[in-house]
Structures are given as structure tokens and as C-alpha cells.
N, C-alpha and C positions, 0 to 999 in steps of 0.2 A: 723682286728686284726693282730698284728705283734708279732713274737716270736724272742727273742734274747738269744742265748745260749753262755755260756762262761765257762771257767775253764779247758779246755784241756791243754795238755802239754806233755813233754817228761819225763818219769819216768822209773826207773828200776823195774824189776819184783819183786813183793812182796810189792811194794809201794801202796800208796793210792792217790786218787784224788777226788775232789768233783765238779761236774758239776752243773751249775745253768741255768735256763731258765726262763726269765721274759716275761710275756705276757702283751701287751698293747691293749686296745680296749674292745670289748664286751666279756670279759672272762666269764661272767655269762652264756653265751650261750654254753660253753663247757660242754660236758658230761664226757669226759675223756681227760687226757693229758698223753702223753707217751714219752718214749725214744726209739729210734731205732739207729742202727749203721750199717755202711757199710765199710767193709774192702776192700782193693784194689782187684779188679777183682771179687768181690763177690756181691751178691744181698743184698739189705737192709734187715736187720733182726730185729725182735722185741727184746727189752731188758726188758722193764718194762712199766707199765701203772697204772694210778691212777684214780679212779672215782672222779671227781672234787668235788662233793657235799658229797658223802658218804665216801670217803677216802679209799675204798677198793683198794688194790694194788695187782697186778699180775706180776710175774717175769718169764723170760725165764729160763728154767732149767740150762742153761749154766752159769747163774750169780747168781742163788739162793744161799743164804748163804754168798755171797761175796759183793753183791751190795744191797744198801738200797735206796729206793725212798721215797721222802716225798714232802709235799707241804706246802706253807704258803699262805693261801687264802688272807690274808690282803695285801700281797705284790704281789699277782698274780704270784707267782714264784714256780717252782718245782725244786727239787734237785735230784741228783743222786750221792750218796756216794759210791765210788768204792774202795773196799779194796782188798788186796791180788791180785793185778793186774798181769795178765799173758800176755805173748807175743800175745796170741790168742785174747786178748781184743783190740789190736791195730786196730783202725778204726776211721772214722769220725762219731761222735755221733750227732744225730739230735733230737731235741725236736719237738713235734707235738701236735696238738689239734684237737679234733673231736667234732663237734656239733651234729652229728647224729648217731654215731656208737652204735650198740646194743652189748650186752655182748659177743655174739659169734664172733663179729668182732674186738674186742679190740686188738688182736694180729696182725691184718692185716694192713699193711701200707696204703693200698688203702682206708681204712675207715677214714683216717685222712685228713682233708681238710685245715689245716693250718700247716706250717712247718717253723722251724727256719733255720738259714743258716748253721748250723753244726759247730762243734768244734773238732779239731783233737786230738786224744789221741794216743800216741806212747809209747809202753812199750818195753823196751830193755831187752833182756835176758842175 
């Protein structure tokens, strides 16, 4: 399985961006697909995740109400619509898939066994 993320860029505070991540291969084996981000000098942190078959979505508190995650199963693609971007959202954003994570693990990066290459989002204030 390969994950390809795209959609990052440089925007001003308050702007919006939509990230996409397309998976190729045995996507039917995924239990969840998620977005994580890593700012310079910081650890990778959870952003959002979606249960691939059920569609349940979970968000980090820091993005709740501003970011919206969705998926298109026919295209094996997940999206992250990011609105009202702030300088604190500046990071490399990674998409990831997990074939074995249980509900209690969905926010943990170590539960994901497939990762995309990351796409850089820079928000200028």
C-alpha cells in the first residue's frame, strides 16, 4: 500500500487549504486512515482520523470546528479541509493508514503502519 498526500502550501492566517491523500493497494484492509502533523522541533501529533468502513471521525481538540475530514471510498482518498488556518497550524502534514488499530489507539501515531510522504503547510501571520 502506498499513500500520496498533496495540497499543502503557503497561506495567510485565516485562509483555507484542502489536503488530499490517495491510497493505492489493499485499502480494504485499512481500519482507519488519519492525518497527523509535525511542526519544526516538535513531535508528530494527531489531527484527525476516520474509520474507513464506518465513517466515524475523530478530531484533535486543537482543530475541532476548523478542520473537516472526509473520505471517498470509490477513489481511496481522504481529505482534510482546513479553515481559519493559524500560524500554529504550520507543519508537515502526513496521512496514514492502520490495518490493526483498535479504537483506543486511533490517536496514536504508532498504531499506523502505512504513511504518506507528507505535505508542508505554512501559515503566515
